[in-house]
C-alpha positions in Angstrom: -81.0 -2.8 -5.2 -79.0 -5.9 -4.2 -75.7 -5.6 -3.5 -73.5 -8.5 -3.3 -70.4 -7.3 -1.9 -67.3 -9.5 -1.9 -64.1 -8.8 0.4 -60.7 -10.3 0.2 -58.7 -10.6 3.8 -54.9 -11.0 2.7 -51.2 -9.8 4.3 -48.7 -11.6 3.7 -47.4 -14.8 5.6 -43.9 -13.1 6.0 -45.5 -9.4 6.7 -44.0 -7.6 9.3 -46.3 -8.0 12.6 -47.4 -3.6 12.2 -48.7 -4.2 9.4 -50.9 -6.8 10.1 -51.9 -4.9 13.2 -52.6 -1.7 11.2 -55.3 -3.4 8.9 -57.0 -5.1 11.7 -57.4 -1.7 13.3 -58.0 0.4 10.7 -60.0 -2.4 8.5 -60.6 -5.4 9.5 -62.5 -4.9 13.1 -64.4 -1.7 11.2 -65.9 -5.1 9.0 -66.4 -7.2 11.7 -68.6 -4.3 13.5 -70.6 -3.5 11.0 -71.6 -7.2 10.4 -72.6 -7.6 14.2 -74.3 -4.1 14.3 -76.4 -4.9 11.6 -77.7 -8.3 11.8 -79.9 -8.8 8.1 -76.3 -7.3 6.5 -74.5 -10.1 4.4 -71.4 -10.6 2.8 -69.2 -13.1 1.3 -65.2 -12.7 2.1 -62.5 -14.5 1.1 -59.9 -15.0 4.5 -56.6 -16.1 3.1 -55.3 -19.0 5.4 -52.3 -17.1 5.3 -53.4 -14.7 7.4 -55.4 -17.0 9.9 -52.3 -18.7 11.0 -50.5 -15.3 11.6 -53.7 -14.2 13.5 -53.3 -16.8 16.0 -49.7 -16.3 16.0 -49.7 -12.9 17.2 -52.4 -14.0 20.0 -54.6 -12.7 18.1 -57.5 -14.7 18.9 -60.4 -12.2 19.3 -61.1 -11.6 15.8 -61.1 -15.2 14.8 -63.8 -16.3 17.1 -66.2 -13.3 16.6 -65.8 -13.9 12.6 -66.4 -17.8 13.9 -69.9 -16.4 14.9 -70.9 -14.5 11.9 -69.6 -17.9 9.7 -72.0 -19.7 12.0 -74.8 -17.4 11.7 -74.6 -17.7 8.2 -74.4 -14.3 7.4 -70.3 -14.2 6.1 -69.9 -16.5 3.4 -66.2 -18.0 3.3 -64.6 -19.2 0.3 -61.5 -21.7 -0.6 -58.0 -20.2 -2.0 -54.7 -20.6 -1.9 -53.4 -20.7 1.4 -50.1 -18.5 0.9 -51.8 -16.7 -2.5 -49.6 -18.1 -4.5 -50.3 -17.1 -8.1 -51.9 -19.9 -9.4 -51.8 -19.9 -13.1 -48.2 -19.7 -13.2 -47.2 -22.4 -10.6 -47.6 -26.1 -11.4 -50.6 -28.1 -10.7 -49.1 -29.8 -7.9 -48.0 -26.4 -6.1 -51.5 -25.1 -7.1 -53.2 -28.7 -5.3 -51.1 -28.1 -2.2 -51.8 -24.3 -2.0 -55.5 -25.1 -2.2 -55.4 -28.4 0.3 -53.8 -26.7 2.5 -56.5 -23.6 3.1 -58.6 -25.8 3.7 -56.8 -27.5 6.4 -56.5 -24.5 8.1 -60.2 -23.4 7.6 -60.8 -26.6 8.9 -58.8 -26.0 11.9 -61.0 -23.0 12.9 -64.0 -23.4 11.6 -64.8 -26.9 12.1 -63.7 -30.4 10.8 -67.2 -30.4 8.1 -66.4 -27.0 6.7 -65.9 -26.8 3.2 -67.1 -24.0 0.9 -68.5 -23.8 -1.9 -67.2 -20.9 -3.7 -63.8 -20.3 -4.4 -61.5 -17.0 -4.5 -58.7 -16.8 -7.3 -55.9 -15.3 -5.7 -55.5 -11.9 -7.8 -58.7 -13.4 -9.4 -56.7 -14.8 -11.8 -58.4 -17.4 -13.6 -57.0 -19.7 -16.4 -58.6 -22.9 -17.5 -56.5 -24.9 -16.2 -56.6 -24.1 -12.6 -60.7 -23.5 -12.8 -61.1 -27.0 -13.8 -58.5 -28.0 -10.7 -60.9 -26.0 -8.5 -64.0 -28.0 -9.7 -62.1 -31.4 -9.3 -61.2 -30.3 -5.7 -65.1 -29.8 -5.1 -66.0 -26.5 -5.3 -69.1 -25.1 -7.2 -68.5 -21.3 -8.5 -66.1 -18.4 -8.8 -66.6 -14.6 -8.5 -64.3 -13.3 -11.5 -63.9 -10.0 -13.3 -66.2 -9.0 -15.9 -63.1 -8.2 -17.9 -63.4 -12.3 -17.9 -66.5 -12.6 -19.6 -65.0 -10.8 -23.4 -62.3 -9.3 -23.1 -63.6 -6.5 -21.5 -65.7 -5.8 -25.3 -69.4 -6.4 -23.7 -70.3 -6.8 -19.9 -71.9 -9.9 -18.5 -75.8 -9.5 -17.1 -75.0 -9.0 -13.0 -77.9 -10.0 -12.5 -77.4 -13.7 -13.5 -74.7 -16.1 -13.7 -73.1 -18.2 -15.9 -71.7 -21.5 -16.6 -67.6 -22.2 -17.7 -67.7 -24.5 -20.7 -64.0 -25.4 -19.8 -64.7 -26.6 -15.9 -68.0 -26.3 -15.4 -68.2 -23.8 -12.7 -70.7 -22.0 -12.1 -69.1 -17.8 -12.6 -70.6 -14.6 -11.1 -68.8 -11.6 -12.2 -67.8 -8.4 -10.3 -68.5 -5.0 -11.5 -65.5 -3.2 -11.9 -67.2 0.2 -12.3 -68.5 -0.3 -8.8 -65.3 -2.0 -7.4 -62.8 0.2 -8.7 -64.0 3.3 -6.7 -65.2 3.1 -3.4 -68.3 1.1 -3.9 -70.5 2.8 -0.8 -69.8 6.2 -2.6 -70.6 5.0 -6.1 -74.2 2.6 -4.7 -75.2 5.3 -2.0 -76.3 8.0 -5.5 -78.3 5.4 -7.5 -80.0 4.5 -4.2 -81.2 8.3 -3.5 -82.2 8.3 -7.3 -84.0 5.2 -6.4 -82.5 3.6 -9.7 -79.6 1.7 -10.9 -77.2 0.8 -13.9 -78.4 -3.1 -12.4 -80.7 -4.7 -10.2 -78.0 -6.3 -8.8 -74.7 -4.2 -8.0 -71.9 -7.2 -7.6 -68.7 -5.2 -6.2 -65.6 -7.1 -5.1 -62.3 -5.4 -3.4 -59.7 -5.8 -0.9 -60.9 -5.5 2.6 -57.7 -3.4 3.4 -60.3 -0.7 1.4 -62.9 0.2 3.8 -60.3 2.2 6.4 -57.1 1.3 5.7 -56.4 2.4 1.8 -59.8 5.1 1.9 -60.5 6.4 5.1 -63.9 7.4 4.4 -64.0 10.5 6.9 -68.2 10.3 6.9 -68.5 6.5 7.3 -70.4 6.2 3.8 -70.4 2.4 4.8 -72.3 2.5 7.6 -74.7 4.9 6.1 -75.6 2.9 3.2 -76.1 -0.3 5.1 -78.8 1.4 7.2 -80.9 2.0 4.1 -84.1 -0.2 3.9 -84.2 -0.6 0.3 -80.8 -1.9 -0.2 -81.1 -6.0 0.5 -78.0 -7.9 0.8 -77.1 -11.7 -0.3 -74.3 -13.9 0.0 -72.9 -14.9 -3.6 -74.5 -18.5 -3.0 -77.7 -17.4 -1.9 -77.7 -14.7 -5.0 -77.6 -18.1 -7.3 -79.6 -20.1 -4.8 -82.6 -17.8 -5.6 -81.7 -17.9 -9.4 -81.6 -21.8 -9.6 -85.1 -21.9 -8.0 -86.5 -19.3 -10.1 -85.6 -22.0 -12.9 -83.3 -19.8 -14.6 -80.9 -21.3 -17.7 -77.8 -19.9 -17.3 -75.9 -19.4 -20.4 -72.7 -21.4 -21.3 -69.6 -19.4 -22.0 -66.0 -19.6 -22.9 -64.3 -17.6 -19.6 -61.3 -15.4 -20.7 -58.0 -15.3 -19.1 -57.3 -12.2 -17.2 -57.1 -11.3 -13.3 -59.4 -8.4 -11.5 -56.4 -5.6 -13.0 -56.0 -7.2 -16.3 -56.6 -3.7 -18.8 -58.1 -4.7 -22.4 -55.0 -3.8 -24.2 -53.1 -6.8 -22.3 -55.6 -9.2 -22.8 -55.5 -8.5 -26.8 -51.9 -8.9 -26.7 -52.5 -12.5 -24.8 -50.5 -11.1 -21.5 -53.1 -11.4 -19.1 -50.8 -11.5 -16.6 -48.2 -9.0 -17.4 -48.6 -7.2 -13.5 -47.0 -10.7 -12.6 -44.8 -12.0 -15.7 -43.8 -9.4 -18.2 -41.3 -10.7 -20.7 -40.0 -7.4 -20.6 -39.0 -7.0 -16.9 -35.5 -8.3 -16.0 -36.7 -8.8 -12.7 -39.7 -10.5 -12.8 -37.7 -12.9 -15.9 -35.1 -13.5 -13.2 -37.6 -13.5 -10.4 -39.1 -16.8 -12.0 -36.1 -18.5 -12.9 -35.8 -18.4 -9.0 -38.9 -19.8 -8.7 -38.8 -22.5 -10.8 -35.4 -23.9 -9.7 -36.7 -23.6 -6.4 -40.2 -25.2 -7.0 -38.4 -28.1 -8.9 -36.7 -29.1 -5.8 -39.8 -30.1 -3.8 -39.7 -33.8 -5.0 -36.5 -34.4 -5.5 -35.7 -33.5 -1.7 -38.5 -34.7 -0.2 -36.7 -36.7 2.3 -34.0 -34.3 2.8 -34.1 -33.1 6.5 -34.9 -30.0 5.9 -37.7 -29.8 3.6 -40.3 -28.8 5.8 -38.1 -25.3 6.4 -37.4 -25.2 2.3 -41.3 -25.4 1.6 -41.8 -23.4 4.8 -39.4 -20.4 2.9 -40.8 -21.4 -0.8 -44.5 -20.6 -0.2 -43.7 -17.3 1.2 -41.8 -16.5 -1.5 -44.1 -17.8 -4.4 -46.8 -15.2 -3.2 -47.6 -13.3 -5.5 -47.1 -10.0 -3.9 -43.0 -10.9 -4.5 -43.6 -10.2 -8.2 -46.4 -7.3 -7.9 -44.3 -5.5 -6.4 -41.8 -5.4 -9.4 -44.5 -4.3 -12.1 -43.9 -0.5 -11.2 -47.2 0.1 -12.1 -49.3 3.0 -10.7 -52.9 2.3 -8.7 -53.8 5.4 -7.1 -56.2 6.4 -9.1 -58.4 3.2 -7.8 -57.2 3.9 -3.8 -54.0 1.4 -4.4 -50.7 2.1 -4.4 -47.3 2.9 -6.7 -46.6 -0.5 -7.4 -42.7 -0.6 -7.2 -41.3 -1.6 -3.6 -38.1 -2.8 -2.9 -38.6 -4.3 0.5 -41.9 -5.9 -1.0 -39.6 -7.4 -3.8 -37.0 -8.2 -1.6 -38.9 -9.8 1.2 -40.0 -12.5 -1.3 -36.6 -13.3 -2.5 -34.7 -13.7 0.6 -37.6 -16.7 1.3 -37.2 -18.1 -2.1 -33.3 -17.8 -1.9 -33.7 -19.2 1.7 -35.5 -21.8 0.4 -33.5 -23.3 -1.8 -30.4 -23.0 0.8 -32.5 -25.1 3.8 -31.8 -28.4 2.6 -29.3 -30.3 3.4 -28.5 -32.9 0.7 -25.0 -32.4 -0.5 -26.3 -32.8 -4.3 -28.1 -29.5 -3.9 -24.7 -28.1 -4.3 -25.5 -27.5 -8.2 -28.8 -26.0 -7.4 -27.5 -23.6 -4.5 -24.7 -22.2 -6.9 -27.5 -21.4 -9.3 -29.7 -19.9 -7.3 -27.0 -17.2 -5.9 -26.3 -16.1 -8.9 -30.1 -15.2 -10.1 -30.3 -14.3 -6.5 -27.7 -12.1 -6.9 -28.3 -10.3 -10.2 -32.2 -9.6 -9.1 -30.9 -8.0 -6.4 -28.4 -5.9 -8.4 -31.7 -5.1 -10.9 -34.0 -4.4 -8.0 -31.7 -1.4 -6.5 -30.2 0.1 -10.2 -33.9 0.4 -11.2 -35.0 1.8 -7.8 -32.8 4.7 -7.9 -32.8 5.2 -11.8 -36.5 5.2 -11.9 -38.6 4.8 -9.1 -37.4 6.4 -5.8 -39.0 9.6 -6.1 -42.3 8.8 -7.0 -43.0 6.6 -3.9 -40.7 9.1 -1.1 
């Protein structure tokens, strides 16, 4: 059996230091040690640019140095992404390009001036044909997507192959949702013991925090599984290159817009990004009004003496987490939280309003007054909803 394990390492740029330390102690260092102790093990990782910057801010050069050694050895393949985890399908093209290029700049700082991944991770695995075409234009070769992007969940892709996106021309590999929605070692181990699996290749894609922070794994199933000799691992690029050598002709498909958390119902109703933009969610609606207002000021006030601070706050405010924490969806069945957090929403909200407040030009006064109205309305909505609906579910 072949296991392609994709891991996404991310902490918001505006998260508290203790949260980063907790993720390091419980998950990130465990995964580093696993790779260092098993020389034949290979994986593909995405390390968000903002996390690398925060690690340097926290003076944690050890993790970065050890990661660089694994990348240099070829056993960890890194992908490109958006530096501040913006939800790309809902952002303007100019901001998508800025975040992708900023991520490249950060990766080159830590992994060499010529470092350029061939693969790309869309934050939240959120695919749209417009974003995919931009990613292709910026020089990337492949995406990893959730299997629902294959046919909206109506049928399953062939996990032993890759596909070509008709819209963008990018190569596509799909993660197995069943294996990824569980704790992968718990699902893979029984298949290995039976000496058979649902497919020759199992592709999983999860947050790196699953391995320790969100699931403790007291019996160390992860460490057990990587010792099994009949389990082979490859990076995603190696997997696709080996298929290319075999002269396999990939199928061209129309990829469906979705995220790695989209449901069949949401896709059917043409609401694939409902967790981040729900038309019936008043907090979402007003957050996007404030977001779009803040984004509209970027080019208008490029020469503002505080433009750097404006953008510093903006990218932190528009991270996907700001909207995700307002969705109030329960992810406990897949090792996730109840997706409601007033603190999580407010963390992004505070940066959004500060981005507008930061601008110095007197002409921004009318925008500031409008932004303050949205800000106060969102604050009121958050706490009304919290005390009326959610507080008992998260205590």
